C-alpha positions in Angstrom: -0.4 -0.1 -0.1 1.4 3.7 -0.7 0.5 6.5 1.0 0.2 10.0 -0.7 0.4 13.7 0.3 -3.5 15.0 0.7 -3.6 18.1 -1.4 -0.9 20.7 -0.4 -0.7 19.2 3.1 1.5 17.0 5.1 -1.3 14.8 6.0 -0.8 11.4 4.4 -3.8 8.6 3.2 -3.6 5.1 1.8 -3.7 5.2 -2.0 -7.0 3.0 -1.5 -9.5 4.5 1.2 -12.7 2.5 2.6 -16.0 3.4 1.9 -18.6 2.6 4.3 -22.0 3.3 2.2 -22.7 -0.5 2.6 -22.8 -0.5 6.2 -26.3 -0.9 8.5 -29.0 -0.2 5.9 -31.7 2.2 6.0 -34.5 3.9 4.2 -32.6 4.2 0.1 -29.2 3.2 1.4 -30.5 -0.7 1.5 -30.1 -0.6 -2.4 -26.7 -0.2 -1.8 -25.7 -2.5 1.7 -27.5 -3.8 4.7 -24.2 -4.9 6.8 -24.9 -5.6 10.4 -21.7 -4.9 13.0 -19.7 -7.9 12.9 -19.4 -8.0 9.3 -18.5 -4.2 9.5 -16.0 -5.1 11.9 -14.5 -7.8 9.6 -14.6 -5.4 6.3 -12.7 -2.7 9.0 -10.0 -5.0 10.4 -9.1 -6.4 6.7 -8.6 -3.2 5.3 -6.4 -2.0 8.0 -4.3 -5.4 7.7 -3.9 -4.6 4.3 -2.6 -1.3 5.0 -5.5 0.9 4.7 -5.5 4.3 6.9 -7.8 6.1 5.5 -11.8 5.4 6.4 -14.9 8.0 4.2 -18.4 7.9 5.5 -21.0 10.5 5.6 -24.0 11.7 8.1 -26.8 10.7 5.2 -25.1 7.2 4.9 -28.0 4.7 6.2 -29.6 7.9 7.8 -26.5 8.4 10.5 -25.6 4.2 11.2 -22.9 4.3 8.8 -21.2 6.4 10.9 -22.2 4.5 13.9 -21.0 1.7 13.1 -18.0 3.1 11.7 -17.2 3.8 15.3 -18.2 0.6 16.9 -15.9 -1.1 14.7 -12.9 1.3 16.2 -13.5 0.4 19.6 -14.4 -3.2 19.1 -11.4 -4.0 17.2 -9.3 -1.6 19.1 -7.4 0.4 17.0 -5.8 3.2 17.7 -7.9 6.6 16.7 -4.1 8.2 15.8 -3.6 5.5 13.0 -6.5 6.6 11.3 -7.9 9.2 9.0 -11.4 9.6 9.3 -13.3 11.5 7.0 -16.8 12.4 6.7 -19.7 14.4 5.2 -22.6 17.2 5.8 -25.3 18.5 3.3 -27.8 16.1 3.0 -31.2 15.9 4.8 -31.0 14.1 8.5 -34.5 15.2 9.6 -38.0 16.4 8.7 -37.7 20.1 9.7 -36.4 23.0 7.6 -33.2 23.5 8.7 -32.1 19.8 9.0 -30.5 19.8 5.5 -28.4 22.1 3.5 -24.9 24.2 4.5 -26.0 27.0 6.3 -23.9 27.8 9.9 -26.7 26.2 12.5 -26.8 22.9 10.0 -23.0 22.4 9.7 -22.0 22.8 13.8 -25.2 20.9 14.8 -24.4 17.9 12.2 -20.4 18.3 12.9 -21.3 17.8 16.5 -24.0 14.7 15.5 -21.2 12.9 13.5 -18.7 13.4 16.0 -21.2 11.5 18.7 -21.9 8.7 16.1 -18.5 8.1 15.7 -17.7 8.4 19.3 -14.4 10.3 18.5 -12.9 14.1 19.3 -12.2 15.5 16.3 -13.2 14.8 12.3 -9.4 14.3 9.7 -11.3 15.7 7.4 -15.0 17.0 7.1 -16.6 17.9 3.6 -19.4 19.4 2.1 -21.0 16.7 0.3 -22.0 19.0 -2.3 -23.4 22.6 -3.7 -26.3 24.7 -1.6 -27.9 27.4 -3.3 -29.8 28.3 -1.1 -26.3 29.1 1.5 -23.9 31.7 0.7 -20.5 29.8 0.5 -19.4 32.5 2.9 -21.4 31.3 5.6 -19.8 27.7 4.9 -16.9 28.5 4.9 -16.6 30.5 8.2 -19.4 27.5 10.1 -16.4 25.0 8.8 -13.5 27.8 9.8 -15.0 27.6 13.2 -14.7 23.6 13.4 -11.4 23.8 12.7 -10.3 26.4 14.8 -12.0 24.8 17.7 -10.2 21.7 16.8 -13.4 19.7 15.9 -11.9 19.3 12.5 -8.4 19.0 11.2 -9.2 19.6 7.3 -11.9 20.9 5.3 -13.0 19.3 1.9 -15.6 18.9 -0.5 -17.4 17.0 -3.0 -19.3 17.1 -6.1 -18.8 20.8 -7.0 -17.9 22.2 -10.4 -14.5 24.0 -10.6 -15.6 27.2 -10.7 -17.3 26.5 -7.6 -14.1 25.2 -6.0 -12.6 28.4 -6.8 -14.8 30.7 -5.4 -14.6 29.2 -2.2 -10.7 29.5 -2.5 -11.2 33.1 -3.3 -13.5 33.6 -0.5 -11.5 31.5 2.2 -8.0 33.4 0.9 -9.6 36.7 0.9 -11.0 36.0 4.6 -8.1 34.3 5.8 -10.3 31.2 6.5 -10.2 27.6 6.2 -9.6 26.4 2.8 -11.1 23.1 0.8 -7.6 20.7 0.5 -9.4 18.0 -1.3 -12.4 17.4 -3.7 -14.3 13.8 -3.8 -15.4 13.5 -6.9 -16.9 10.7 -9.4 -14.1 9.4 -12.1 -13.8 6.6 -13.9 -12.1 5.1 -16.8 -15.7 4.6 -18.2 -16.5 8.5 -17.0 -13.6 11.3 -17.3 -15.4 14.0 -17.1 -13.9 15.6 -14.7 -10.3 15.8 -16.7 -12.1 19.1 -18.5 -12.4 21.6 -15.9 -12.0 19.7 -12.7 -8.2 17.8 -13.1 -6.7 21.2 -14.3 -7.9 23.1 -11.5 -6.8 20.3 -9.0 -3.5 20.1 -10.6 -3.2 24.1 -10.6 -4.9 24.4 -7.0 -2.5 21.4 -5.6 -5.5 20.3 -4.2 -6.4 15.9 -3.4 -8.8 13.9 -5.4 -11.0 11.4 -3.5 -12.7 8.8 -6.2 -16.2 7.1 -5.2 -17.7 5.0 -7.7 -14.3 3.9 -9.3 -16.5 0.6 -10.7 -18.9 3.0 -11.8 -21.5 1.6 -9.5 -20.4 -2.2 -10.3 -20.7 -1.6 -14.3 -16.8 -2.1 -14.6 -16.7 -5.0 -12.2 -16.6 -7.8 -15.0 -20.3 -8.9 -14.6 -21.6 -6.6 -17.1 -21.6 -6.5 -20.7 -24.1 -6.0 -23.9 -25.3 -9.7 -23.2 -26.3 -8.8 -19.7 -27.1 -5.7 -19.6 -27.3 -4.8 -15.6 -30.1 -7.5 -15.5 -29.0 -8.6 -12.5 -27.0 -6.9 -9.6 -26.7 -4.2 -7.9 -27.6 -2.2 -11.1 -30.7 -3.5 -11.6 -31.9 -1.8 -8.5 -30.0 1.2 -8.5 -28.7 2.4 -11.6 -26.3 5.2 -10.9 -24.1 6.6 -11.3 -25.4 7.2 -15.2 -23.1 5.9 -17.3 -22.9 6.2 -21.4 -22.8 2.0 -21.7 -22.2 1.2 -25.3 -18.5 3.6 -24.6 -18.0 1.5 -21.4 -19.3 -1.8 -22.7 -15.8 -0.6 -25.6 -13.7 0.1 -22.9 -14.8 -3.5 -21.2 -13.7 -5.6 -23.9 -10.3 -4.1 -24.2 -10.3 -4.7 -20.3 -11.0 -8.0 -20.8 -7.5 -8.8 -23.0 -5.3 -6.8 -20.6 -7.5 -8.4 -17.2 -6.3 -12.0 -19.0 -2.8 -11.0 -19.9 -2.5 -10.2 -16.1 -4.6 -12.9 -15.3 -6.2 -10.8 -12.9 -10.7 -9.3 -13.0 -11.7 -6.6 -15.2 -12.3 -4.8 -12.1 -8.9 -4.6 -11.1 -7.6 -3.1 -14.0 -10.4 -0.5 -13.2 -8.8 -0.1 -10.2 -5.5 0.2 -11.1 -5.9 2.2 -14.4 -7.4 5.3 -11.3 -3.8 4.1 -9.3 -1.9 5.2 -12.4 -3.5 8.9 -12.7 -1.3 11.2 -11.5 -3.9 13.7 -9.7 -5.5 10.7 -7.9 -4.7 11.1 -4.3 -7.0 8.0 -3.3 -9.4 5.7 -4.5 -12.7 5.1 -2.0 -13.6 1.0 -2.2 -16.6 -0.3 -0.4 -17.9 -4.3 -0.5 -20.7 -6.4 0.7 -18.3 -8.8 1.4 -14.5 -9.7 2.1 -13.7 -11.6 -0.9 -15.0 -8.3 -2.5 -12.3 -5.9 -0.4 -9.9 -8.0 -1.0 -10.7 -8.0 -5.2 -9.8 -4.6 -4.7 -7.3 -4.2 -2.7 -5.3 -6.3 -4.6 -5.5 -4.0 -7.5 -2.3 -1.9 -5.8 -0.6 -4.9 -7.1 -1.4 -4.3 -11.1 1.1 -2.4 -12.4 -0.2 -1.4 -16.2 2.7 -1.1 -19.0 2.7 2.2 -21.0 1.2 0.2 -24.0 -1.8 -1.2 -21.6 -2.5 2.4 -20.5 -2.1 3.8 -24.0 -4.8 1.4 -25.4 -6.8 2.0 -22.3 -6.3 5.9 -22.8 -7.2 5.6 -26.5 -10.1 3.6 -26.0 -11.8 5.6 -23.3 -11.2 9.3 -24.3 -13.0 12.8 -24.1 -14.9 13.4 -27.5 -13.2 17.1 -28.0 -15.2 19.8 -26.3 -15.3 23.9 -26.5 -13.5 25.6 -25.1 -11.0 22.5 -24.4 -10.0 21.6 -27.9 -9.5 25.6 -28.7 -7.3 26.0 -25.5 -5.2 23.1 -26.5 -4.7 24.2 -30.2 -3.6 27.9 -29.2 -1.2 26.6 -26.0 0.7 24.3 -28.9 3.6 27.0 -29.8 4.3 27.9 -25.7 4.8 24.9 -24.3 
């Protein structure tokens, strides 16, 4: 297991991060997983033994149960808090009231305390906004997050599912008001969905921010279980067809990955994860599982070394279609390289 600095900080996180969306199972989250505490403990033990020090959860996962079970596992297993980097998120609906969602100062400060209670920890390493709140000014959100940092309840702040212009607007506000800055972005990224390379990756590189990847197997589409003959008729995609994917293009990519997987004597899923791990802008890839063998499969992706020729083939088949202004920026910049 390799460890990377998270953005422009001195904090090191494992190249794989354990996702906890399968823990518990309440409400809509039953479509993802319904793991009881004993199995949660097994997965966290397995991840830590493999060198994973990074755990990502959110207050909305299983309506708070995922955080609670994560904290319980840490206690049950006797893990040292200092050895772990724990990340959680705030934004989603946590109750029926009008102020129980969003990124207002009231909701953020309340939910940070609730997350700390559920996790049964004294501080959160990485506190992330789970998305954009069009009703709350960025100034209010960033000031509330800064209060948490200054009070020692949060070490670093990050964001998720934002556009590049939104991240840069937040960075400008933080700079102007001398507030804590977002150090990382958690975003959807797979070999079958490379959209963030248009605007977000250049922004991340310019701002020296870390990238945490969610749904690296495109909601299971790249797990090796699916092809044109069996288009999501079984498995997770049959009852939770998310995230959106151009399936025809994905199946073309899977065809190429199958050949490379055979040459390495590994699964298609490992190739999909390995491709992400070979991308220099990726800090950590979030992997989740319902079974120990699934987690073992994901963990073993760190041992797949793709050749330059294989990377080239995968890049070519998954290449984004040219889009303005990207193709004009590329054309006009040739004489300055």
